[in-house]
C-alpha positions in Angstrom: 0.0 0.0 0.0 2.9 2.3 0.7 4.1 2.1 -3.0 0.6 2.9 -4.3 0.3 5.9 -2.0 3.7 7.1 -3.2 2.6 7.0 -6.8 -0.7 8.6 -6.1 1.1 11.5 -4.3 3.6 11.8 -7.2 0.9 11.9 -9.8 -1.2 14.4 -7.9 1.8 16.7 -7.4 2.8 16.5 -11.1 -0.8 17.3 -12.1 -0.9 20.4 -9.9 2.5 21.6 -11.1 1.6 21.0 -14.8 -1.7 22.8 -14.4 0.1 25.7 -12.8 2.6 25.8 -15.7 -0.2 25.5 -18.3 -2.2 28.3 -16.6 0.9 30.6 -16.5 1.0 30.6 -20.3 -2.3 32.3 -20.6 -2.2 36.0 -21.5 -5.4 38.1 -21.7 -6.1 39.2 -25.3 -5.6 42.9 -24.3 -2.1 42.1 -23.1 -0.9 39.9 -25.9 2.3 41.0 -27.7 4.3 39.9 -30.7 7.0 38.5 -28.4 6.8 34.8 -27.4 8.6 33.9 -24.2 8.5 31.5 -21.3 6.3 32.5 -18.3 7.9 33.2 -15.0 6.7 29.8 -13.8 9.5 28.3 -15.9 12.1 30.5 -14.1 10.6 29.5 -10.7 10.6 25.8 -11.6 14.3 26.0 -12.7 15.4 27.8 -9.5 13.5 25.4 -7.3 14.7 22.3 -9.0 18.3 23.5 -9.2 18.4 24.6 -5.6 16.7 21.5 -4.3 19.1 19.2 -6.1 22.1 21.3 -5.2 21.3 20.9 -1.5 20.8 17.2 -2.0 24.1 16.9 -3.9 26.0 18.6 -1.1 24.2 16.6 1.6 24.9 13.3 -0.2 28.5 14.2 -0.8 28.9 14.9 3.0 26.9 11.9 4.1 28.8 8.7 5.0 26.6 6.6 2.8 26.8 9.1 -0.1 30.0 10.3 -1.8 31.0 11.8 -5.1 29.1 9.2 -7.3 25.7 9.9 -5.6 26.4 13.7 -5.6 27.2 13.5 -9.4 23.7 12.1 -10.0 22.1 15.0 -8.2 24.3 17.4 -10.1 22.7 16.2 -13.3 19.4 17.5 -12.0 21.1 20.8 -11.0 22.1 21.2 -14.6 18.5 20.6 -15.6 17.4 23.4 -13.3 20.1 25.7 -14.8 18.9 24.8 -18.3 15.4 25.9 -17.5 16.7 29.2 -16.0 18.8 29.8 -19.2 15.9 29.0 -21.4 13.7 31.5 -19.5 16.3 34.3 -20.0 17.5 33.5 -23.6 14.6 32.1 -25.6 12.6 34.6 -27.5 10.5 34.6 -30.7 9.4 37.8 -32.4 6.4 37.7 -34.8 7.3 40.1 -37.6 5.4 41.2 -40.7 7.8 39.3 -42.9 8.8 36.4 -40.7 9.6 34.9 -37.3 12.8 36.2 -35.6 14.1 33.7 -33.1 16.7 33.3 -30.4 17.2 29.9 -28.7 20.1 28.7 -26.6 21.9 27.3 -29.7 20.7 29.3 -32.7 19.3 32.6 -33.8 17.9 34.0 -37.0 14.9 35.0 -39.0 12.6 32.5 -40.8 10.7 34.4 -43.5 7.0 33.3 -43.9 7.4 32.6 -47.7 10.5 30.4 -47.0 8.7 28.1 -44.6 8.6 24.6 -46.1 6.7 22.7 -43.4 5.0 23.1 -40.1 4.3 20.1 -37.9 3.4 19.3 -34.3 5.4 17.0 -32.1 2.9 15.6 -29.6 5.6 13.9 -27.4 7.9 17.0 -27.2 4.9 19.5 -27.1 6.4 21.8 -29.7 5.7 23.2 -33.1 8.4 22.4 -35.7 8.7 25.2 -38.2 11.1 24.2 -41.0 12.7 26.4 -43.6 15.2 25.6 -46.4 18.2 25.4 -44.0 16.8 25.7 -40.5 14.3 24.1 -38.1 12.9 26.0 -35.2 11.0 24.4 -32.3 8.4 26.5 -30.7 7.4 25.2 -27.3 3.8 24.9 -26.2 5.0 26.4 -22.9 5.5 29.9 -24.4 3.3 32.9 -23.8 1.5 34.7 -26.7 1.0 31.5 -28.8 -2.3 32.7 -30.2 -0.5 35.7 -31.9 1.9 33.3 -33.7 -0.9 30.9 -34.7 -3.0 33.7 -36.2 -0.1 35.0 -38.2 0.9 31.6 -39.4 -2.6 30.8 -40.6 -2.7 34.1 -42.6 0.9 34.1 -44.0 1.9 30.5 -44.6 0.2 28.5 -47.4 -2.1 25.7 -46.2 -0.3 23.0 -48.1 2.9 23.6 -46.0 1.1 23.0 -42.7 0.4 19.4 -41.7 -3.2 18.5 -40.7 -2.5 18.0 -37.0 -0.5 21.2 -36.8 -3.2 23.1 -38.7 -5.9 21.9 -36.3 -3.7 22.9 -33.3 -3.0 26.3 -34.8 -6.7 27.0 -35.4 -7.4 26.1 -31.8 -4.5 28.4 -30.6 -5.7 31.2 -32.8 -9.1 30.9 -31.0 -7.4 30.9 -27.6 -7.3 27.1 -26.9 -3.7 26.4 -25.9 -2.3 22.9 -26.5 -2.1 20.5 -23.5 1.3 20.2 -21.9 0.5 17.2 -19.7 -0.9 14.0 -21.0 
């Protein structure tokens, strides 16, 4: 029974956190902008995860039953928290008249609307894949102001370049229905 309770608590906690993250993406129509960025909830999650696992790494290193091997495992999760913090501060997408300007941790550029060759949706990664002739950009479902991007894509990108699943998702986002991020 103890194992079942453990899983029930884990599932309930994850559901609460994911609902909080999903809710944090919502922007009232009057406050929407042409800039897509992560909500502050991503920053908070990264700081909490990084700090929590850093404390565990130090404690496990100092504990007689721990040591450097156990601490190294916790440090991997510290890196995950740091990655979330970096994503929050760096990742930006700007919806322009002639294209999508983007900055990610590993690339930056402008993808012009006429140059887009394919738009698809990755249900497992929860991101939109926007492909051009020499570049692919992943737009996370966790970003704020997704309806602005969806409306622009539906107007500026030819329908035959948008896969059916992505088109249905874009139409929903344009109407204010954000994609699910949990489940």
